[in-house]
C-alpha positions in Angstrom: 3.3 17.1 7.5 4.4 16.8 3.8 3.1 14.0 1.8 3.8 12.5 -1.3 1.1 9.7 -3.0 2.1 8.1 -5.9 -0.6 6.6 -7.7 -3.8 8.5 -6.9 -6.1 6.0 -8.1 -9.2 5.1 -5.9 -7.4 4.0 -2.9 -4.5 6.8 -3.3 -7.1 9.5 -4.0 -8.9 8.8 -0.8 -6.2 9.1 1.4 -4.9 12.2 -0.5 -8.4 13.7 0.2 -8.5 12.8 3.6 -5.2 13.9 4.5 -5.6 17.4 2.8 -8.9 17.9 4.4 -7.3 17.9 7.8 -4.3 19.9 7.1 -1.6 18.3 5.5 0.4 19.6 2.6 -0.5 16.7 -0.2 1.0 16.2 -3.5 -0.2 13.4 -5.6 2.0 11.9 -8.4 -0.1 10.6 -11.4 -0.2 9.8 -14.7 -2.7 9.3 -17.8 -6.0 10.3 -17.5 -6.0 10.9 -13.8 -3.1 13.6 -14.1 -5.1 15.4 -16.7 -8.2 15.1 -14.0 -6.4 16.3 -11.2 -4.5 18.5 -13.1 -7.7 20.5 -14.3 -9.2 20.3 -10.4 -6.0 20.8 -8.5 -8.0 19.0 -6.0 -9.2 15.5 -5.4 -12.9 15.8 -5.9 -15.9 13.4 -4.2 -18.8 12.6 -6.1 -20.8 15.0 -4.1 -18.7 17.7 -5.3 -17.0 18.4 -2.1 -13.2 19.2 -2.9 -9.5 19.2 -1.1 -6.9 20.8 -2.6 -3.8 18.9 -3.5 -0.4 19.7 -5.6 0.0 17.7 -8.9 3.1 16.3 -10.4 4.5 13.7 -13.1 7.0 12.2 -11.1 8.4 11.8 -7.7 10.5 14.9 -6.9 13.7 13.4 -5.2 15.0 16.2 -3.8 12.0 16.8 -1.4 12.2 15.8 2.2 8.8 14.1 2.3 7.8 13.0 5.9 6.0 10.3 4.2 5.7 8.9 0.3 2.7 6.4 0.1 2.8 4.1 -2.7 -0.5 3.1 -3.9 -0.1 1.7 -7.4 -0.8 -2.0 -8.4 1.7 -4.8 -7.4 2.9 -4.9 -11.2 3.6 -0.9 -11.2 5.9 -1.0 -8.2 9.4 -2.1 -10.2 8.6 1.5 -12.5 8.7 3.6 -9.3 11.1 1.8 -7.2 14.5 4.0 -8.6 12.7 7.1 -7.6 11.6 5.9 -4.1 15.4 4.5 -3.5 16.8 7.9 -4.4 14.1 9.9 -2.8 15.1 11.9 0.1 11.6 11.1 2.2 11.9 10.1 5.5 9.4 7.4 5.6 8.4 5.1 2.3 5.1 3.3 2.9 3.6 0.8 0.3 0.3 0.1 0.2 -1.3 -2.2 -2.4 -2.7 -5.8 -2.4 0.2 -8.8 -3.0 1.3 -12.2 -2.2 4.9 -12.0 -3.0 7.7 -11.2 -0.4 8.1 -7.7 0.7 11.7 -8.0 1.8 13.2 -6.5 -1.7 11.0 -3.9 -1.0 12.7 -3.0 2.4 15.8 -3.4 1.2 15.5 -1.0 -1.9 14.2 1.8 0.1 16.2 1.0 3.4 14.7 -0.8 6.7 14.8 2.4 8.6 12.5 4.1 6.0 10.4 1.2 5.1 6.6 0.6 5.9 3.7 -1.5 4.5 -0.1 -0.6 4.7 -3.3 -2.0 3.4 -6.6 -0.1 3.2 -9.0 -3.0 4.3 -11.1 -0.6 5.7 -11.4 1.8 2.6 -13.7 1.0 -0.4 -13.6 3.7 -3.4 -15.0 3.9 -6.8 -14.1 6.5 -9.4 -17.1 7.8 -11.5 -16.1 10.5 -14.3 -13.0 11.4 -12.0 -14.7 11.8 -8.9 -14.5 9.2 -5.9 -17.3 8.0 -4.3 -15.3 6.3 -0.8 -16.6 4.2 1.9 -14.7 4.1 5.2 -14.6 1.6 7.9 -12.3 0.3 10.4 -9.7 -2.1 9.1 -7.1 -0.3 7.4 -3.8 -1.9 8.8 0.0 -0.5 8.8 3.3 -2.0 10.1 4.7 1.3 11.2 2.8 2.1 14.6 4.1 5.9 14.2 1.5 6.3 11.2 -1.7 4.6 13.0 -2.7 7.7 14.4 -1.9 10.1 11.7 -4.6 8.3 9.2 -6.7 7.8 12.0 -7.0 11.4 12.8 -7.4 11.8 8.8 -10.7 9.7 9.2 -9.2 6.5 8.5 -9.3 4.3 11.1 -6.1 2.5 11.3 -4.9 -0.8 13.2 -1.0 -2.0 13.7 0.2 -5.2 12.7 3.8 -6.4 13.4 3.8 -9.0 11.0 2.8 -7.6 7.8 4.0 -10.1 5.4 1.6 -13.2 7.0 -1.1 -10.6 7.3 -0.7 -9.6 3.6 -0.7 -13.4 2.3 -3.7 -14.3 4.5 -5.5 -11.7 3.4 -4.7 -12.1 -0.2 -5.7 -15.9 0.4 -9.0 -14.6 1.5 -9.6 -12.0 -0.8 -8.6 -13.8 -3.7 -12.2 -16.1 -3.6 -14.3 -13.0 -2.9 -13.0 -11.6 -5.6 -13.6 -14.3 -8.3 -17.0 -14.6 -6.6 -17.5 -10.9 -7.3 -16.3 -10.9 -10.7 -18.9 -13.7 -11.8 -21.7 -12.3 -9.8 -21.4 -8.6 -11.4 -21.3 -10.2 -14.7 -24.6 -12.4 -14.3 -26.3 -9.8 -12.0 -26.8 -13.1 -9.6 -25.0 -15.3 -6.7 -22.8 -18.1 -7.9 -24.4 -21.6 -7.9 -23.8 -23.9 -4.6 -21.2 -26.1 -6.8 -19.0 -23.2 -7.5 -19.5 -22.0 -4.0 -17.8 -25.4 -3.1 -14.7 -24.6 -5.4 -14.3 -21.2 -4.1 -14.3 -22.7 -0.6 -11.6 -25.4 -2.0 -9.6 -22.3 -3.3 -9.7 -20.4 -0.1 -8.5 -23.5 1.9 -5.8 -24.0 -0.8 -4.9 -20.4 -0.3 -4.6 -20.9 3.8 -2.4 -24.1 3.3 0.1 -22.1 0.9 0.5 -19.7 3.4 1.1 -21.9 6.1 3.5 -23.6 3.8 5.5 -20.4 3.0 6.2 -20.4 7.1 3.4 -17.4 7.7 0.8 -17.2 10.2 -2.8 -16.6 9.5 -3.3 -13.3 10.5 -5.9 -11.8 11.5 -7.5 -13.8 13.8 -10.7 -13.8 12.1 -9.1 -15.4 8.9 -7.5 -18.3 11.0 -11.2 -18.9 12.9 -12.6 -18.7 9.2 -10.2 -21.1 7.9 -10.9 -23.9 10.9 -14.8 -23.7 9.5 -15.7 -27.0 7.7 -15.7 -26.7 4.1 -19.9 -27.1 4.1 -20.0 -23.9 6.5 -17.5 -22.1 4.2 -19.1 -23.0 1.0 -22.7 -21.7 2.5 -21.0 -18.4 3.7 -19.7 -17.9 0.3 -23.0 -18.7 -1.5 -24.6 -16.7 0.4 -22.2 -13.7 0.4 -22.4 -13.9 -3.7 -25.7 -12.5 -3.6 -24.8 -9.2 -1.9 -24.1 -5.7 -2.8 -20.5 -5.7 -1.2 -19.3 -8.6 -3.4 -20.9 -7.3 -6.4 -19.3 -3.6 -5.8 -15.8 -6.0 -5.5 -16.9 -7.3 -9.0 -17.1 -4.1 -10.5 -13.4 -3.4 -10.0 -13.0 -5.9 -12.2 -10.8 -9.1 -13.2 -7.2 -8.0 -12.8 -6.2 -8.0 -9.4 -8.0 -11.4 -8.5 -5.8 -12.9 -11.6 -3.1 -11.1 -10.5 -3.2 -13.0 -7.1 -4.2 -16.2 -8.4 -0.8 -16.1 -10.4 1.5 -15.0 -7.2 -0.1 -17.6 -5.4 0.3 -20.4 -8.2 4.1 -19.0 -8.4 4.4 -19.4 -4.7 3.4 -23.3 -4.3 2.1 -24.8 -7.8 1.8 -28.0 -6.2 -0.7 -26.9 -3.7 -2.7 -23.8 -6.2 -4.7 -26.1 -8.3 -7.9 -25.1 -6.7 -6.9 -21.5 -7.0 -6.2 -21.8 -10.7 -9.8 -23.3 -11.1 -11.5 -20.0 -9.8 -9.3 -17.6 -11.5 -11.5 -15.4 -13.3 
């Protein structure tokens, strides 16, 4: 297939590498230092030196009938690329980024028949000196069942979710406390205190309340199950998790994304968001 990836950061570069590796024609749309790096390499390169060739562009060519345009920029950057996506001849436009905001405006912009949303929950990637170091597990989720087999065949095991809005909001409410813990643990080189873990448990509960208040379900099932646990149990889980490498690796990604999610959740329901504001890194 002919695939364009808008925003080849850590996640976009992982998808570009995997899709190119199995024979798809991949074009990445990049800017800044990432554009310079990929233009020089003409490929996405792993930290091991393995490389997969991609074409590189500075903007999406609206005249090309891409089978798929995968948009992996950060949520605040989406507005800048919406005009080109709206006028593109792409057959499918799949947005893939962390957000708590409503996704209906994106659907309306590109057209319901072309719209899809996904989230790379099974992909964790760091970029070091222009090279990517991906870890890929099961968990990537998409709204359109036509694309799950394509990603799975490319080595990114993918599930299908029929209510992506509920899924995204539930995921954001769950991951915000984890990211916040990660920022603190990475900065200190140690886990958070029991008192801090309790504050993060309160933020998790507040996030779940906001999701429900907006009329969304808690998805997937394990998040709903976690939300039913007593506060003391969640506090203990967070305290222990803050001492793991996984959480510290989340912290390496910085504070920008958890701050963004905290602000989105506060904007959605300020009367419920006090505990979330309290842990905003």
